[in-house]
Structures are given as structure tokens and as C-alpha cells.
N, C-alpha and C positions, 0 to 999 in steps of 0.2 A: 504493499500499500504505499510505501515512501519511494517510488518512483519506478518502481518496477516494471508498472506497465509499458513506460517507454524504452524498456529494454527488451523483454520479452517478444520475439515474433508471434502475433497473432496464429492462430489456428488456419487454415485454408476453407474459405467461405465456399469453394467452388472448384468441381472436379474438371475431369477430362471433358465433358460434354459444353461446361460454361466456360472453359478455357479455349476450345474452339470456336464457339459460337459468340461468344460475348469480348473476345478481344483482336485487337488488330490483328496480331500475328496470326491467330488461328482463323479468321478470317479468308486473309491473304493466303492460307495455306491450301484451304476448301476452294476457294477461287480457282486458284493456279492448278490446284491438282486435278479440277473438273473439267478445264480448260484444256488438260493437258491430256487426259483420259477422251475426253470427247475426240479430239484431234488423231488420237491413234484409232480410234473406233473406224471413225470415217475415212482416213490412208487407208485402213483395210478393206473398205468396199467399195471405193472411188478414188479417183485421182484427184489429189486437192491442187489447187494454184500455189505458186509461189509465197504468195501471202500468209500462207495456212505453216510455210515454216516460220515465219518472223514472228506468227500469235504463241508457235512453241517454244520459240526461243525465251520471248517474254515471260511465260508460263513457265519455265524450268527455272528463270532467274527469281519468281516469284517464290517457288518452292524453296529453293535456295536460302532466301533471304529471310523468308519466314523460318526454317530450321534453326540459321544463324542466332535469330531473334530467341526463338525458345533457349537455344544452347545457353546464350548470355544469361538469360532470366535464369535459367536451371543453375546454374555454375553460382549466382550469387546468393539462389535461395539455397543451396547446399552449404554455401559458406557461415550464411547466416543461422540458419538450422543445425550442421552437422559443428560448427566449431565454436557456436556462441558458447555453449556449455564448457567449462575447465576440463570436466570429466574425459569428455571426448576430445579434447587439444591432448589432454596426458596421454590417453591410449592410441591417438594418432603419432604423438612424439615418440613411446614407447616403440612403437612398430618402426619409424624411421630410426631410432635408436639400435634398436636390440633386434629386429626381426630382418629387415633389410641389411642391415651390417653382417649380419651370418649370411643372408644367403649370396651378398656380394663377397664375402670370405670364399667360401664354399667354390663359387663361378670362379673366383681370382684361384685356387689351388688347382681347379681343374685345368682352368687355362695354361697355369704354369705347368701342371701337368703334363700336358700336350705340347709345349713350347718345348720342353727339356725331351721328350720323345722325341721330337720330330730332331732335335740337334743331337742326341745321340745317333738316331739313326742316321744322318747323315755323315756324321762323324766316321762312325763305324763301316761304311762304307767307302768313305774316303781314305780312311787308312787300309783298308784291304787292298781300294784301288792302290794306292801310291805303294805297295808291296810289289804289286806286276810292276810298276814303274821301275822301281827300285831294280826287281831283278833283271830286267832289261838293260838297265842302265850297265849293273854288273857283268854282263853277258857279252857288253858291245866294249867294255872297258878290256875284260880279261883275254877278248880275242882280241884286242889290237896289241895288248903289251905282246901275247903269243905270236900274230906277226912281225912285230917290230926286232924281234929276238932273233928272228928265221932270215936267212942267208939273201935270200929270194922271194921277191914281190911274187913271183910267178907259183911260188909252193902256197901261197895264202889257200888257194882253190880246198885243199887236204884241210885244211885248220877249217877254215869254215863247215867243211861238211862231218868233220870230227864234232864240231859244237853242236853242227846240226842233229846228228844223232845221237848226242847226248840227252836232248830235250824232245827227240820228237814224239815218245811217249805220252808227254803229257801236254804239251803244245804241238799239236800237228800242223795248225799254219806258219806256225814262227819260221822267219824266212830272214838270209844273212844276206849283206853285200859286202864287197871289196868296192869302193868307186873313187875314181881320180877327183881330188879337191881343184875346184872350178882355177881356173889361173886367173891371175887379175891381170893379163893384158890378152886373157881372151884365145890365149894358144892352145893347140892341142896336146891333150897327154898322149905318154908314150903306151900306156898299157890299157886293156878296156876293162871296164867292171868284170869283177868275178861274183858269182852269185851261188846260193845254196839256200837249200827250201822251194815250197812249190811256187812263190809268187803270184799267187792267184789272186790274192785281194786288189792288187794295184800293179802299174808298169814300175818295174823296177828302177830307182833313178841311174841316170847315166853320171851324173855328175853332183858334186856339193855344192848346194845353192851358196852363192857369196854370202849371204846373210848371214848362214851355220860357220863358214867359213872364218866371216870375220869376230864369230864368239867364240871360235876354237872348237865347241863342241853342243850337243842339242839334247836332251831328252824331254820327252811331253808327248804329248795328245796331237794326232793330227785327224783329218776330216777330209775323207778320198771317196773317190769312186770306184768300184771298181771295173774292169774292162768290160763285164757281161752284163752292165746294168749300169748305166752312165746316167740314171736318173734315182738311182737309190745311191744316199755316199753314207759311209761307213766309219768308223772311228777306229782307229789303231795306236797303238803306242809303239813309239818310235825313238831309239837313239842312235846319235851318230858322234863318234869318239874318232877322234885323228890319228894315227900310227906313227908313234913316233912322239916330238915335241909337236905343238900346235902351232908353232910361228913357222918352221920349215916341213911341215909335214905335207907330202904329196898324194895321200891316199887316205880314206877313212873306211872304219867300219860301222856299217848301217845295218840293225839288228830292229826288223817290224813284228810285232804282236799283234795280230788284230783282236778287236775288241768283238770275240764271235760268240756264238752259245755255248761254246766250251769253257771260255772265261767268267762268262756270266754264271756258268754252275759251280764255278769252283770259288768268285764270290758270294755267292747263295750259303755254299759249303762252308765257309771261313767264318762271314761273318751272320748268317742268317738272314739276309735282306735279300729282297728279290728283285733285280733291276729289271724295270719296266721299258714303256718307251723313250727312247732319246729323241728329241725335236734339235733342229741346227738349224739358227737363222743365214738364210742367204742373204748376201748383196752384190747388187752387178759392180758395185766398185770396188768389193772385195770377193772375188770368185773361189770356189773351192773347186780342187782337181777333178775334173768331169764337167765342168761347168753345169751348175748344179740346177735344173728347171722350175721346181717345185721349193714353197715358200717353207716348208718342215719336211721332213721324211723320218720316217720310222728306220730305226738302226737294228732292235732286237726284233727276235720274232716273241710275241707275248704269248706269256701262258697262261693257261686259264685260271682264273682267280677262283678261291674255294669260297663255296657258298656262304661262308660266316667271315669271309674279310672284313666287308665293310663295317659288319660289328666288332670283334674282335681286334682288329686292326686300324691300319688307315694307310693312307698316300701320302707322301713326302716327296718333295723335288731338292736335289740338288744341283748346283751350279757348277759346269767342268771347263775349263778352258781349254780350247783347243788352238792348233797356230795352223797357218798355210802355207804348205812346205816349199812353195814356189817363192813368196812374197816374205814370208815371216810374218804377216800380218795376223790378229790374234783375235777372237772371238769366242763367244762361249756358247756351250751348249745345254740343254735343260733335260736331266736325268730323272725321270719318278721312280720314285722308290716304294717298294709295299712291306710291306711287315705287321707281321702280328703282335701285338702291344705286351700279351701274355709271353709270347715267346723270346722278345728282346728282355723283359724283365728276368726269367727265367736263364736268359744266356749270360745276364751280368749277375744273377744272385749266386749263379752255379761256383762261382769261384771262391765264395765267402765260407765263413765257418760255418760249421754244422754244432748244433745244441740238441742234444740226444737225438741222433740220428734226424735230426732234422733242418732245413735250409736254413741260415739265420735269415737270410731275406723274405721267407716264408713268415717267420714269427715276428719281424718287423710288422709285415704287412697285416698280420691276424692282429698285434698291438694298436697298429693304425684304426682297423674297421672297430675294435674296441672303444678307441678314445672318441671316434665319428658318434657311437652308441650312445656315450656319456654325454656328449656335446647336445648329442638331439634331445636328450633326457632333461639337460641342464634348459635349453630354451625353453621347452613346453612349460616347466615348473616357473621360469622366469616369467614367461606372459602370465600364468596365472596370478603369479604375486603382485604383478602389474596392476592387474586388471584390479585387485582387491585393494592395491594401496590407493589407485585414483579415487576409488569410491571413498575411502576415509578421509584423503585429503580435500576432497571437494566438497564435504560436507560442512568442514571449517571455513573455505574459501567463498561457500555461498553466505555463511553469518558474516563474514567481514564486507562482502559486498552490501548484504542489507545494512552492515552499519557505517559504511561511507554513504549509502546513499542518505543516510540521516542526516550526516553531519555537510555533505551538500546542499542539504536545504538547511542546513544553518542551525540544525540541533545539536550545540557541543555538549548537551547534556546525556548522551545515548550512551550504554555502556554495553561492551559485549559480556557473556556469560564464559567465562574460564573454566571448560570441561576435561581439559587434557593437561597432563605434564609431560610437556614436550615442546617442540620446536613451535605448532600451531599454538599451542597454549602460550607460549612467550608472545607471540606474535599478536595474539588479543590482549596480553598485558600492556605491549606495545601501543594497541591501538588506543586502548582505553587513556593511556598517559598521553596521547596526541592527542585525543579529544581535549583535555583537559589544557593542554597548553597551547592551542592554537589564536586564542587572543593574545596570549604573551607574547606568539611570534608575527601577528601583525603588527602590535606595538612596537615590538622590535626593528619591522622594516621600515615602520614611519619614521622611527629613531636611524635607520641609517639612509633613510631618503634625506632627512636634516643632513646629516652629517657629508654626505657625497653632495649638497648643495653648499654648505661652507668652504669644503674644499674647492670648488670649482671659485667660491669668491676668494679662496687664498690664492688660487693659480692666477687670476685676474690680479690681484695685488702684488703676488711674486713678479709675475711678468713687468707690472707698472716700475718696478725697481730697477729693470735693465733700462739701458740709455733709450729713451723716446724716439730717437729719430739716428740718422746716420751723419757721420763727422763731418763737417763740412770744413778742409783745412785745402787753400790753393797748393797744390801738387800734389795732394795725398788721399789715395784714393781707399777705402774701405769697406769691407762688408762683414757682417755678421751672422751667427746663426744658435738657436737653444733651444734644444728639443728636451723638453724632460719627461723622463721614462713613466714618471705617475704623476699624479694631478699636480703637486710641487714637486721640486727638487732641489739640488744642491751646489748644481753650477751657478757661476756669477763671471760674466764680464763686464767691463766699464769701460769708458774714453773718458777722461780728465783733463781738460783744458790750463795749461798752469803758467802760461804766459810766456811772451819774448819768443813765439813760435815752436812753443815745445808743448807736448803731450802726451799724456800717459797713458799704456796700455796696462790693460789687468786683465788675468782669466784667473779663475779660480777655482776647486773642486773642493765641497766639503765631502767627507766620509759617512757614506750612508746614504738612505733616500729617505724621502717623505717630508713629513711636516717638520721635525727635529732638523735635518740639513737645511732647510728654508730658514728656519728661524737666524741659525748660526750664519745663512747667507747675507741675511738682513744685516744682523750685526755686525757682519766684515766689512759691507759696504759702507755704514756708516762710520768704522774705525779708518778706513782707506779716504773718505771724502773730507776727514778732519785732518789726518796724517800728512797726504799728498800736498797740501799748501803750506807743511812744516820741513817734510824732508825731502832733498831735492835729489837725494841717491837714491837707487832703489834699493841698495843693499841696506842703510838707513833704514828706510820706511819697513821694509820686511822683518828688519831686528828690533822694532819698535812692535810693530805687531804683533810678532811673537809674544813680545814680553806682555801684553797686553791679554791675547787669547790663551795664554798658558796658564791663568789666573780663574778663566771664566767658562771654557769650555769642559766638559765631564771627560774623565779618563779612557774614554774609551772611543770619543772622537778625535780628530784633526784634520787639517786644512791643507792642502798642497796648493800652490799659487806662482804664478810667474809676473814680475811687473817690470815693464819695458818703458824710458824716455826716450821718444823719436823729440830728436834738436833739427826741425829745419835749418835752421838758421847754420846750424854749424855742422850739416850735415851727418850727422851720428845716431845711432840707436845704442843704449847703454840698458844694462838690462840685470836681474837677477831672478834665480829659478829655486824655489822653496818645495822641492820633491814633485815639481811638477812633471809633466811630460815634455820630453823635449819642443825646443822650437825650431822649425824648418825655416829655413834662409837660400832663396835662388837668386843669385845676385845677375844682374842683368849682362855683367861682359862674358860671362859663360865660366869659361875655367873648369873647374872640378866637376861643375855641373852643381846640384842641390847639396846644401848642406845641413847636418842634423846637429845644431845647438845644445850641449849638455851640462853648462855649467855645473859645479857641484854646490849642494843645498841639501839639508835636513827639513820634512815638514812643520807645520806651524803648529802649535796649540798642545804639544806634549806636556805632559805635565809629571817631568822625572827629576830628580837630583841634578844639578849643575847641567842642565840640557839649557838653559839660555847660554851659557859659555860655550858649550860644545855647537850652541845654532851658528853663533857668531863665529865660531872657528871655520867651519865648513861652508858657509855661504859664502860663495864667489860673484864679483859681479864684473862684466865685461863690456866692452866699447866695440861696436863695430861701424864703420866709416861708410856710409848709405850714396846711391846715386839712383838717378834715373830707370826705372825698369825693375828696379829689385825689389822681390815679392818675400816677405815675412807669412809665416803660417804659426798660428798659434790656436790650440785643443785640449780638451780633455780627452781622458781615457776611454770616454765612451764612444768616441769615432774609432779608436784603432782597436779595441776591443770589442766590437759590432762583433756577433756572432750568430752562424746560420743556423742550419737544421744539423748540420753536422758538426757544430761543437767547433768549428775553424775561424780563427779571428781574423779579422780585415788586415791588422798588422802594421806597423810603424813604416816597412818596405812600400807596401800598396800605397800608403797615403804620398809617403815623397815621390813616388812614379809619378803619382797623377798631380803634383804639383810640379812635378820638371818637368811633364808632356805639356803640360798645358798653362803651365804659369803665363804665356804669353796672352791669356784672356784678361779681360777686366774682370775685377773682383768679385762681382756680382756673379760673374758667368760661371768663374772657377769655381763659385762656392755652391751651386747650383749643380755642375759638375759631379765635384764628391760627392753631393748629397746623394745624388742618381746613383753613382758607382757604389755608397754604402746599403743603398735601398735596395739596388739588387744583388746584389751581395749576399745580405743577409736574408732575400726572399720573404717566406711566411714565417718565419723564426720572430716571439717578440723580443722586443728592445728589454734590454736589462739594466742600462744605465744611461743616465743624462748624458746626451750629445751637445757639446759645445765647440765654437770654433770661431775666429777670429783672422781674417784677412786683409792683409795692406799689403798695397803696392805704391811705391813710390815713382811720383809724377814729376816732381821739380825741388832742387833745394835750392834755398839761397836767402839772403838777408831777406827783413820784411816780412814773414810770413806772421800769421797771426790765426788762430784757433777758436772757434765759435760751435756750441750746438745749435744744429738746423732744428724747428718744428716741423718734422715729417714725421712719418709713422715710424713704429717701432722696425728695427732690422731682425726678423725670428725667421 
């Protein structure tokens, strides 16, 4: 009764009949379906004009539009009805967090097993195939060595025949040849080729191609066309090894092993994997011996697959690289591999240890099945517990919902009944405490707004303490910038007219931020305004300021400060630094470029024994001769210590580089350039410290200069 009517979705007052006849999408669906049905019936009886197709298309669009509207409304209704209650949300969340991840894990392991099965199948077949390649290579090498030991090449026929006889029982189609190495100058060889073996798979090579001769030897797979079947290319393993040293060899031994049915059967016996079809991609720009005409050709005679092959195992594809004997160019052949998963697992696990006359792999498989069953049982138990837990939680959530509705209507006297000694009970207690303190929170919010307004006014007052306008001095161009990190800050700068063409420049940074720093900044302004008329030397002024502040600042605060006096008549700049950031100086005359001036000095206002004497001892005053075009930059550490999202600092070097690169600009333009670079460097990171900067550019020096403040807007 307290707002629940605005939340609960009302029960539907119309069924499918009203949905079809009383709603726009329902009427659109009925009209479009009727038109489409009438056109279909008329088309089956008579020939309709072309305009009937247009009406049929419009009717189809009407049906699709109405179904789309129904779908959108159904989704909205499901969202409101199904997901409004927390209980249903918890159940759906559990399904997504518990059931679906378990199903995905199962699919993942199944997919991973298939991938591993395919990789192992490919590895085993490739390893067995490489053994045949190594065997051919060893035969070629040993034959070449035996021929090289002989006195005459003409005796090579006997060596080849003997080698052929040794392996004829295992490899009936294996063939050997001794061929001359193709001469570099294209001259004829003295001795013709010597052959052994049937050489039915391809025409024996007459010479060694130039690309093989350049490599010294060759071992690999070729794709060739047999003389009796130009359209049916085959794979063969060939090894070509020079007789003697490769650099001066005149002959080479070639051993060919066609990848025929005999080799395929031996691979199957060795690896347990059946090689199926092999397809070779042909390209007119890269012809295979025999001028292949088909896009893909079968190399192996395919064996009948067992009826349960697809269920118990699977097919895999291995990529095999082959060469063109004439050109040396390479391409890829795809070998289909058929294997039963159970046979592969038995072969892999047969070499493992045995446990009580049982294969260790079978034991592991049995354990995995038990673990899977336990996992299934745990999932079912967790599902039941999830539903029960959702029911217990949603009761307390409903009570909390009713309480929030009472509070939303302004009834802060409502209290929830605490019936459980668990986290939900603690939630009810917290709700009761919350309703009792809402009025206090509202008062606190009002007080916060009042303080924010006071801070806004304090910021305006503090900014009014800064120079009200730019300094107008004939021959001097000045620009300044002050950006507090909070509503009020502790940075301070000022321009002081000292008379006789002399102007004082002051920049300071009070430790910390916020109201306390702003108050100390105001105190410092009063001190400097008074003492600058008494002390002409920056060093003497800083010594007196330190003496006064050390008795007034608290022990946790201090001030850094740089004070400089520009004498336009004398053409000098005298300055002293009390622990502040360096002063950047870019002389117009060039020379060594930008200079970073860091005279010694310690911070102001420390309350320590003997600190006044130490401050006087360390403080150093320097004087520079200035001229037209010279640029000076005074700044606080908020500029150089500006950080980006990666906590990198802007840095003194980057600031000095900007001054050196753009020092020829006017002071205001240089200020804007530096500010844009700092903002671009910081990006979206928060400003953590006040940023203050003074830029001075000397235009002219000489006698008769005067200094006054202009009534222009404040430079910020």
C-alpha cells in the first residue's frame, strides 16, 4: 500500500484474441496475412497481374513488421515480469554463474581434447614420415660415400645394384641413379647416368638441376607425374647427395622412394594412422613435372572406412611441403589422416606403467570418469541449494523494499523487523539506523553547501590579492598564470613598483593546500608589500621575511620563495631563491641556450634552533646583466610536477625545452603554449598542486624608465 502499486506489473486483462483484434500490430498481422493468403489462393487458380506481386510484397512487409513489434513487446514484458523480482534475478544469475560456466568448461575440455588429438595425430604421422625421409637420405649418403671410395665411376652400377638389392624386399619401387652434376657453363658431361631400380614412377633425371647443385644436396618430397598417367601426380621422397666434396663434385647419387600403397601401409603399421587423400594445389606459374591439368588430384588409393570410423575417431589434415624438381620452388600438399581416438589413446598409453596388471592410462581414464560424475552431482546439489538460498534472501529483500517505499514517501518513523541473526539481519538494523539519521544527513548537506559557498567567496578574495592587472613598464613585457588545485591555494605571485625604473618580482609557494595555505599566503603578501619599500636587496628582504615568519608559522608549514629586482635603468636583474624552484633564463644573445639558475637558499619559516643563522649563511644573491630579448620564467613546482595518468612528471627539462623553443614569442603567447603543453601531458589526470608562473621578456633597457600598475583585468 506504500507505492507497491507503481512497481508491480498488472496482470494482463486481455488474451490472444484481444491482442490480435484490439492492438495495432495484431490488426496489421491479420490484414497482411489475409491479403497474402488471398493472393496465394488466387495465384493457384488464375494468372494474376504484376500488381499482385506488389501487394504480396507489401503484405509480407506488414507481417514482418507486426512480428517485430510483437517481439519487442514480448521482450519488454519478459523483462518486467521475469526480472522484476529479486528471486528470479538470483536464479538467472546462478544459472549464468554456475550452470553455463560448467557447460562452457565441459565444451572447453572437449574442444581441447579434439585439438590435442589432432595435433598428436599430425605429430605421429609427421614423425613416421620423417623416418622414411631420413632412411632415404642415409641410403643416398652411404651410397655416395661408397662410390667415392671406388677408383672408377663406371663401377658405380654395381654399387647401386647392390644397394637396390638390399632394400628390394621392403621397398620394391625404390630406385637409385648416379647422374652428372649440371655444369655451370652448360657443357656436356663425360659419363651418362647410371640407373638401378624400376624407375616406373617418373623418368630418371639426366642431370642435377642448378638449384640443387648450388645447395650441395637435397632431401625432401617432390610432386611428379608418372609417365603412364600424366594427369595423376604422385608424391615421392627424393634424396640427392654429391659424390665427394660438394664444391668439386661431378656426380651425385639420387635415391627415389615413391609414396605408394606399400609406404602408406608401413606408415599405418608404425603410427596407427591411416593416410587418406592427398591434394596438391597446382598453379600455371609454378608447374609440377608432367604439366598437371587438374586443380586437385588424389595420390593415394583410398581404403574403405569402417562403419564406426566417424563415431570412434575423426579425420585430420596435415600440411606437407613439396618441391618442384626442375625449378626448386615449393608448395604445400594436404594429407587427410584417419584414426580412431580409442586406438590412438591405446597406442599412447601402452608404453606407460601398469598397476596390478592394468594399464596406467586406463586407470587414469577411470579416475577422470569418477571425477566427472562427482562434478555432475555437485552441480545438481548446488543448483538445489541455490534455489533455496534465493528464496530465503528474497523474503528479506521484500521487507527492505517495503521499508524504502515508506521512506521514499517521507515516513522516517518506519522500522524493519529484525528476524535473522545474519547479514540480512544486520542490513535491517542498518536500515533502521539510516532512517533515524536521514534528517541529520540533510542538515549536513545544507551545511556542506554553505561551506562550499564560503570557499567560493574565499577563492574570489584570494584571487583579488593577486596583481589586479598586467604590469606596464616601457621596455618590459610580463605575463602570469595562477591555477589553484582546490577552491583556494597557497601559491602567490606579485609585481612591486620600487621606483627609479626598478620593479620587484615575487613568486612563492606555501606548503600544503587549502584554507591554511591561503591564509599564510595573505600574511606573506602583507609582509612583502611592507618590507619591499625598506629593503632594496632581495637577500636582505628574504632574511627579514624569514625572521618574521619563523615566529608565526606552525611547525609543519614552510614557504618557498624567489624574489627578483629588475633595474631597467642599470640593465640588471638581482635575485635570491629561498628553497624555490629554479629560475629559467633564455638570453637573447644565444650562447649556450636556455639556463636554469639555482642559487643556494633554504625555505622560509622553519621553527628550528639556529635556523636564522643557517638561513643567512646559505642564502645567495646573484645579479645578471639583461638585454633586449632576454626571457625569464619563474614558476612553482605545480607546473613541473604535473602528473599524467601513468604518474609521470612534466619535468624541468620539458619546461626548459618549451622556453628555448618558443622563447621568441610574446610572453602571453609563450604562457598559453606552456599551459596547453601541460594540459595535453596531464590528460584526464587530476591536478594535485597549484600551478603558478611568471614570464618576463625584456624589450628595452636604459635610463628614464618608470613602473606603474595598470587598471586592467587580473592576469590568470
